[in-house]
PAKOLVO-665480 format. One line per field, with one value per atom (N, C-alpha, C): residue number from 1; atom name; x, y, z negated. Coordinates in steps of 0.2 Angstrom, whole numbers, plus 5000, padded with zeros to 4 digits. Atoms other than C-alpha are relative to their C-alpha. Layout:
resi	c(NUM, ...)
name	c(CA, ...)
xx	c(X, ...)
yy	c(Y, ...)
zz	c(Z, ...)
//
This chain:
resi	c(1, 1, 1, 2, 2, 2, 3, 3, 3, 4, 4, 4, 5, 5, 5, 6, 6, 6, 7, 7, 7, 8, 8, 8, 9, 9, 9, 10, 10, 10, 11, 11, 11, 12, 12, 12, 13, 13, 13, 14, 14, 14, 15, 15, 15, 16, 16, 16, 17, 17, 17, 18, 18, 18, 19, 19, 19, 20, 20, 20, 21, 21, 21, 22, 22, 22, 23, 23, 23, 24, 24, 24, 25, 25, 25, 26, 26, 26, 27, 27, 27, 28, 28, 28, 29, 29, 29, 30, 30, 30, 31, 31, 31, 32, 32, 32, 33, 33, 33, 34, 34, 34, 35, 35, 35, 36, 36, 36, 37, 37, 37, 38, 38, 38, 39, 39, 39, 40, 40, 40, 41, 41, 41, 42, 42, 42, 43, 43, 43, 44, 44, 44, 45, 45, 45, 46, 46, 46, 47, 47, 47, 48, 48, 48, 49, 49, 49, 50, 50, 50, 51, 51, 51, 52, 52, 52, 53, 53, 53, 54, 54, 54, 55, 55, 55, 56, 56, 56, 57, 57, 57, 58, 58, 58, 59, 59, 59, 60, 60, 60, 61, 61, 61, 62, 62, 62, 63, 63, 63, 64, 64, 64, 65, 65, 65, 66, 66, 66, 67, 67, 67, 68, 68, 68, 69, 69, 69, 70, 70, 70, 71, 71, 71, 72, 72, 72, 73, 73, 73, 74, 74, 74, 75, 75, 75, 76, 76, 76, 77, 77, 77, 78, 78, 78, 79, 79, 79, 80, 80, 80, 81, 81, 81, 82, 82, 82, 83, 83, 83, 84, 84, 84, 85, 85, 85, 86, 86, 86)
name	c(N, CA, C, N, CA, C, N, CA, C, N, CA, C, N, CA, C, N, CA, C, N, CA, C, N, CA, C, N, CA, C, N, CA, C, N, CA, C, N, CA, C, N, CA, C, N, CA, C, N, CA, C, N, CA, C, N, CA, C, N, CA, C, N, CA, C, N, CA, C, N, CA, C, N, CA, C, N, CA, C, N, CA, C, N, CA, C, N, CA, C, N, CA, C, N, CA, C, N, CA, C, N, CA, C, N, CA, C, N, CA, C, N, CA, C, N, CA, C, N, CA, C, N, CA, C, N, CA, C, N, CA, C, N, CA, C, N, CA, C, N, CA, C, N, CA, C, N, CA, C, N, CA, C, N, CA, C, N, CA, C, N, CA, C, N, CA, C, N, CA, C, N, CA, C, N, CA, C, N, CA, C, N, CA, C, N, CA, C, N, CA, C, N, CA, C, N, CA, C, N, CA, C, N, CA, C, N, CA, C, N, CA, C, N, CA, C, N, CA, C, N, CA, C, N, CA, C, N, CA, C, N, CA, C, N, CA, C, N, CA, C, N, CA, C, N, CA, C, N, CA, C, N, CA, C, N, CA, C, N, CA, C, N, CA, C, N, CA, C, N, CA, C, N, CA, C, N, CA, C, N, CA, C, N, CA, C, N, CA, C, N, CA, C, N, CA, C, N, CA, C)
xx	c(5006, 4835, 4997, 4999, 4835, 4996, 5002, 4833, 4996, 5011, 4819, 4998, 5004, 4811, 4997, 5001, 4814, 4993, 5001, 4809, 4989, 5006, 4790, 4995, 5003, 4787, 5002, 4999, 4790, 4993, 5006, 4776, 4994, 5005, 4762, 4999, 5000, 4766, 5002, 4999, 4763, 5004, 4993, 4779, 5000, 5001, 4771, 5000, 4999, 4767, 5006, 4996, 4783, 5004, 5000, 4790, 4997, 5003, 4779, 5001, 5001, 4781, 5008, 4993, 4801, 5001, 5003, 4800, 4997, 5002, 4790, 5006, 4998, 4801, 5006, 4996, 4816, 4999, 4997, 4809, 4998, 5001, 4806, 5006, 4989, 4827, 5002, 4997, 4828, 4999, 5002, 4817, 5005, 4996, 4827, 5006, 4992, 4844, 5000, 5001, 4837, 5003, 5000, 4835, 5001, 4990, 4852, 5004, 4994, 4859, 5002, 4997, 4870, 5003, 5001, 4872, 5012, 4992, 4892, 5000, 4995, 4903, 5002, 4994, 4911, 5006, 4996, 4920, 5005, 4996, 4929, 5003, 4993, 4944, 5001, 5001, 4946, 4991, 5007, 4927, 5001, 5001, 4928, 5007, 4993, 4946, 5000, 5004, 4940, 4994, 5009, 4922, 5005, 4998, 4933, 5006, 4996, 4946, 4993, 5006, 4930, 5000, 5001, 4924, 5005, 4994, 4941, 5002, 4999, 4944, 5000, 5001, 4938, 5001, 5000, 4942, 5009, 4992, 4961, 5004, 4995, 4977, 5001, 5002, 4977, 5005, 4993, 4996, 4996, 5004, 4984, 4994, 5006, 4970, 5002, 4997, 4980, 5000, 5001, 4984, 4994, 5005, 4969, 4995, 5007, 4957, 5006, 4997, 4970, 4997, 5006, 4965, 4995, 5008, 4948, 4999, 5000, 4947, 5004, 5000, 4957, 4992, 5005, 4948, 4997, 5000, 4949, 4999, 5003, 4945, 4992, 5010, 4928, 4996, 5003, 4924, 4999, 5000, 4926, 4997, 5004, 4916, 4992, 5004, 4903, 4999, 5002, 4901, 5002, 4998, 4904, 4995, 5009, 4895, 5000, 4995, 4893, 4993)
yy	c(4999, 4799, 5000, 5002, 4794, 4995, 5008, 4775, 5001, 5005, 4777, 5004, 4998, 4788, 4994, 5003, 4775, 4992, 5004, 4762, 5000, 4996, 4773, 4999, 4999, 4775, 4990, 5009, 4753, 4998, 5002, 4752, 5007, 4998, 4761, 5008, 4996, 4778, 5007, 4995, 4794, 5003, 4994, 4806, 5005, 4993, 4820, 5002, 5000, 4815, 4998, 5003, 4807, 5008, 4992, 4827, 5005, 4997, 4835, 5001, 5003, 4825, 5001, 4994, 4830, 5005, 4993, 4848, 5001, 4998, 4847, 4999, 5000, 4840, 5004, 4998, 4848, 5005, 4991, 4865, 4998, 5001, 4857, 5000, 5000, 4852, 5005, 4993, 4868, 5006, 4998, 4875, 4997, 5002, 4864, 5003, 4998, 4869, 5008, 4993, 4887, 5003, 5000, 4884, 4998, 5002, 4876, 5006, 4998, 4890, 5008, 4995, 4901, 5006, 4994, 4919, 5001, 4999, 4922, 5008, 4992, 4940, 4998, 4997, 4942, 5005, 4995, 4953, 4998, 5004, 4940, 4995, 5004, 4932, 4992, 5010, 4917, 5000, 5004, 4914, 4994, 5003, 4912, 4994, 5005, 4904, 4994, 5004, 4891, 4995, 5001, 4888, 4997, 5005, 4884, 4993, 5006, 4872, 4995, 5005, 4862, 4998, 5001, 4860, 4998, 5005, 4853, 4997, 5002, 4846, 4989, 5007, 4829, 4999, 5001, 4833, 5004, 5001, 4837, 4997, 5000, 4835, 5004, 4996, 4839, 5006, 4994, 4849, 5004, 4994, 4860, 5003, 4999, 4862, 5010, 4996, 4877, 5009, 4995, 4887, 5001, 4998, 4884, 5003, 4993, 4892, 5004, 4989, 4908, 5001, 4996, 4908, 5003, 4998, 4907, 5004, 4995, 4920, 5006, 4996, 4932, 5002, 4994, 4948, 4998, 4999, 4945, 4991, 5006, 4926, 5001, 5000, 4926, 5009, 4992, 4943, 4997, 5003, 4931, 4996, 5002, 4919, 5003, 4998, 4931, 4999, 5003, 4927, 5007, 4991, 4949, 5002, 4996, 4961, 5003, 4994, 4977, 5004)
zz	c(5000, 5005, 5007, 4993, 5023, 5000, 4999, 5020, 4994, 5005, 5005, 5003, 4994, 5020, 5003, 4996, 5032, 4996, 5004, 5018, 5001, 5001, 5017, 5005, 4994, 5035, 5003, 4997, 5039, 4993, 5004, 5022, 5006, 5000, 5032, 4997, 5004, 5024, 5007, 4995, 5037, 4998, 4999, 5042, 4998, 5003, 5036, 4993, 5008, 5020, 4997, 5001, 5018, 4997, 5001, 5021, 4998, 5003, 5014, 4989, 5006, 4996, 5004, 5004, 5000, 4997, 5000, 5002, 4993, 5006, 4986, 4995, 5002, 4976, 5000, 4998, 4984, 4996, 5003, 4976, 4993, 5006, 4961, 4998, 4999, 4962, 4998, 5000, 4962, 4994, 5009, 4947, 4995, 5003, 4937, 5002, 5000, 4943, 4996, 5001, 4941, 4993, 5004, 4925, 4994, 5003, 4919, 5001, 4999, 4927, 4996, 5007, 4916, 5003, 5000, 4919, 5002, 4998, 4927, 5003, 4998, 4927, 5003, 4998, 4939, 5001, 4999, 4933, 4995, 5007, 4920, 5002, 5001, 4927, 4994, 5005, 4913, 4998, 5002, 4914, 5006, 4991, 4934, 5000, 5001, 4931, 4998, 5003, 4920, 5001, 4997, 4930, 5007, 4995, 4946, 4997, 5003, 4936, 4998, 5000, 4930, 5007, 4991, 4949, 5002, 4996, 4955, 4995, 5003, 4941, 5001, 4993, 4950, 5007, 4994, 4967, 5000, 4998, 4968, 4991, 5007, 4958, 4996, 5006, 4940, 5003, 4999, 4946, 5002, 4998, 4958, 4999, 5002, 4948, 5000, 4998, 4943, 5005, 4994, 4957, 5007, 4994, 4966, 4996, 5005, 4952, 4999, 4999, 4951, 5006, 4991, 4971, 4998, 5000, 4968, 4997, 5004, 4956, 5005, 4997, 4967, 5004, 4994, 4973, 5007, 4992, 4992, 5000, 4996, 4992, 4997, 5006, 4978, 5006, 4996, 4991, 5008, 4995, 5007, 5002, 5001, 5001, 4999, 5002, 4998, 4994, 5008, 4979, 4998, 4999, 4976, 4996, 5002, 4965, 5001, 4998, 4967, 4997)
//
């Protein structure tokens, strides 16, 4: 985005116009993501484990996925991350 913004500046676009456009498109991106969101039951450890494993699949070695997924679904870790329901 910074690179594209720099190109627009060199083409004569006003910085405020670029900033306003980025703000508009970021709000639109949030709308799209929220429309794609799937509600999650934070008490369903099996679903949380599946989601954690999916999310970690491309970031860690497969041998670590199960352990990291299990750690991510424990109450203390989830509560510490601020992802808890009351």
